[in-house]
N, C-alpha and C positions, 0 to 999 in steps of 0.2 A: 544414787546410793540406795534409795528406797526400792527401786526396781531390782537391784542385785540382791538385797537382803530378802525381799519377798520371794524372789525366784528360789533362793536356797531354802526358805521356810516352807513354801508350798511343795517343792519337789522332793527335798530330802526329809523334812519333818512330817508333813502331811501326806507325802507320796501320791500326789494327784497329777503328776506328769505334765503333759502339754497344757491341760486346762489350767493348771497352776501358773504356768508361764504366762498364759493369756490374761489371767486375773491380775497377776503382778503388774503387767504392762498397763492395763486399764487403770488400776488403782494409782500407780505412780504418775500417770498422765493427769489424773484428776487432782492429785496433790499439787503437781506443777501448775495446773490451771489456777487453783485456789491461791497458791502463793503469788503467782503473777498478778492476780487481781488485787490482792492485798498491797503489793508493791505499788500498783497504779493508784490506789486510793491514798496511799501515804506520800506519794511523790508530790513535790511542790513545783515542778517544772512544767513544760509544755504538754507532757503526757499525763498529767494528773486526771484521774477519773472522777467525775462528779455525776451522781445519779440524776440530779435535777437538770443536767445539760443533755441527757440522752434523749434524742428526738429522732424520729424517722424523717429523712429528707429524700424525696424522690430523685432529685438530681444527683445526690451523692450515691444513692443506691444504684442508679443506672450506670454511673461511672465505675463503681465497684464490680458490677456484673460484667461490664465491657472488658475490664482488666482481668478479673478473677476467673470467670467461666472458661475462657479459652485456655488459661493456664491449667485449670482443673481437668479439662478435656484432654489436653496434651499429656498430663501426668497419667491419666487413665489408659491412654493408648500406648504410652511408654511401658506401662505395666503389662499390657497385653502382648506387646512385642517381646518383653522379657520372658513371658510364659512360653512363647513359641521357641525362644532361644533355649530355655530350660528343657523343654520337651525334646529339642534336637540333641542336647547334651545327654539327656536320659536314654535316648535311643542307642547311645554308644556304650552303655553299661554302667555298673556301679562305680568302677574306678574312675571313669570320666566324671561322673556326678560328684564324687569325693574331691577330685582335683579342682573342679569348678567351685565347689563350696569353700574350699580353703582359699582359692584365689580371690573370691569375693570378700572374704574377711580381710585379706591384705590390702586389696585395692580400695576398700571403703575408707581406710585410713588416709590414703592419698586424696580421695575424693573430698573428704571432709575438710582437709587443709585447703584445697583449691576453692571449694564452694564458699568458704569464709571470705575469701578475697572477692569472689563474684557478688556476694550479698552486700559487702561493703561498697563496692562499685555501684550497685543498683541504688543504694541509699543516696550516695553522693550525686549521681546523675539526676535522680529525681529532685533533689534539693535545688540543684543549679538549673534544671529545666523550669522549676517553679519561679525562679528569679530571672529567667530569660538569659542566663549566662552561657551561651552556646560554646564560646571559645574555651571556657573552663571544662565543659563537658567533654570536648575532644581531648583535652589534656588528661583528664581523669581516665578516660577509656584507654588511651595509649599507654599511660603509666601502669594501669591495672593489668593490661594484657602482658606487659613485660614482667610484672610482679607474679601474676598467676602462672606464667610460663616457667619462671625460675623455680617457683614452689613445686609445680607439677613435674618438672624435669628432675629436680633434686630428689623428691620423695618417690617418684616413679622409678628412677634408676636404682635407688636404694632398695625399694620393695622388690624389684625384679631380680636382683642378684643376692639379696640377703633373705628374702621371704622363703624360698625353698629350703634354706638351712633350718629355719624354725619349723617348717612343716615336717622335715625329716626327723625332728625330735618328737613329733606327735605320732607319726606313722612310719613304719619301716617298709611300707610297700613302695617300691621304686617307681612303679607305673603311675601311682597316684601323684607322687612328687613330680614326675616328668610331665604329667598332664597339667598340673598346676603351673609349672614353669613355662610350658608352651603358651598357656593362656596369658600369663604375665607378660611375655614378650610382645603380645599383640594388644594388650589392654593397658597394663601399668606403665610400660616403657613409653608409649606415645600418649599417656593419659593427659599430658598438658594440653593436648588438642581438645579434650573434653572440657577442661577448665576454661579455655578460650571460648568454646561454643556456649557454655553456660553464661559466661560473662557478657558476651555480645547479645545473647538472648535476653538477659536481665536488663541490659541497657535499653534494648528496644521496648521492653515492657514499661520501663520508667518513662519513656517518651510517648506512652499511650498507644503503642503499636502491638498490643498483645495478640490480636487476631492474626496479623501477618506473621508474627513469630510462631504461633501455633501451627499455621499451615506449612511453613517451611520445615519446622521440626518434625511434623507428622510424616511428610514425604521424604525428608532427608534422612531421618532415623528409622522410624517405624516401617514405612513402606519399603525403603531400600533394604533393610535387614530381612524382612519377610521374603522379598524377591530373591535375595541372596541365598537364603536357606532353601527356598523352593528349587532354584535352578543350579546354583554352584555346589552347595553342601550335598544335595541329593546325588550329585555326580561324583564328588570326591568326599567320601565320608571319613574325614579326619577332624579331630577336635579343633585343631588350629585353624582349619578352613572357616569354621563358624565365626571365629573372633577376628579374622581379618576384616570383616565387615564393620567392626567398631571404629577403627581409625579412619576408614574410608568414609563412613557416614558422618563422623565428626568434621572431617575436612570439607565435605560437601555443604554441610549446614553453615560452617564458618564462612565460606565463600559467599553463600546466598544471603545470609543475614548481614554480613559486613557490607555487601553491596547496597542493600536496603537501608542500612544504618547511615552510610555515607550520603545517600540520596535524601534521607530524612533530615540530617544535620544541615545539608545545603539549603533545603527548603526553610528550615527554622532560621538560618542566618539571614535569608532574604526577608523573612517575616518580621524578625526583631530589628534587623539593621546592625551592621558591623560597628558603626560609630557608638551606638547606644551600648553595645556589649562591652566595648573597650572602656567606655566611661564607667560602667558598672564595676568592671574589674578593678579599676583604679580606686 
C-alpha cells in the first residue's frame, strides 16, 4: 500500500519519474523490514526475537553460507540469462518488447500463485527432515507436486486465453497483442512445469543439497537458454522461438533434480531406518 501511494506521490505530485519509483520501492521495503522486526519482538512463540540471545555462531554461519550462497549465485545467473532473453526480444523491435512486457505482467500472477505452494512445501520438508521423518517428506512432495500442477494449469490456461483480452483493452495494436499471446502459449500454458521445477528445487535445498540444485539449475536453465538463443533463435528469428526454450529447460531441470531427489531420499531412509520413521509417524 505504501509503495503504491508513494509511487503516485513521487511521480504525479513531485514529478520525479523513474527516480521517484525507485525511492518509493526502497522506502516501502524499509517500512516492511521495520514492521517485521516489531512483529518478531512482540511474538511470544518460537520466532520471538530477543536481543540478548543474538550471538554469532560459526557452525550456524557456515550452514547458512552452504545453503544461501548457492541460492544467491543461482538467482544472479538467472537474472543474467533473463537479460540475454530480453536483449533477444529487443532485437525484434518495439512491438515484440511491448508484447513481452505485457506477457510478464500476466505470467507473474501465475508464478506467485505457484511459488506460494513451493515455499510451503520447502517449509514442511525442512521441518520433517529435522525430525527424521523421511516417509512424510515423500508424501509432502508428491501431494505438493499435484497441488502446484493443479494451480499452475488452472491459472496458466486462464491467463493464456483471457490475458490477451485484457491487453487488447490497453493497446489497439494487434501485433503487440499477438506477440503477447504467442509468448503466453509457450510460457503461461505450460507454466505448471516451472512450478514443479521450483518445488523440487526448494525441497532439495531443504535437504541441504543447495549446491547440487544450483549446478543443475544453472546448466538446465541458464546455459540451455543461452545456447538456444545462440544457435536456434539466431537461425529462426521469431519471438515464439525464444520462448520454446522455457518449457524445455523446465522439463530438463525437473528430470535432473527429481533423480537426485529420489537418490537423496533413499540414502536418508537407510540413514534413519524405516522402522524408526514409521514409529515417529505413529
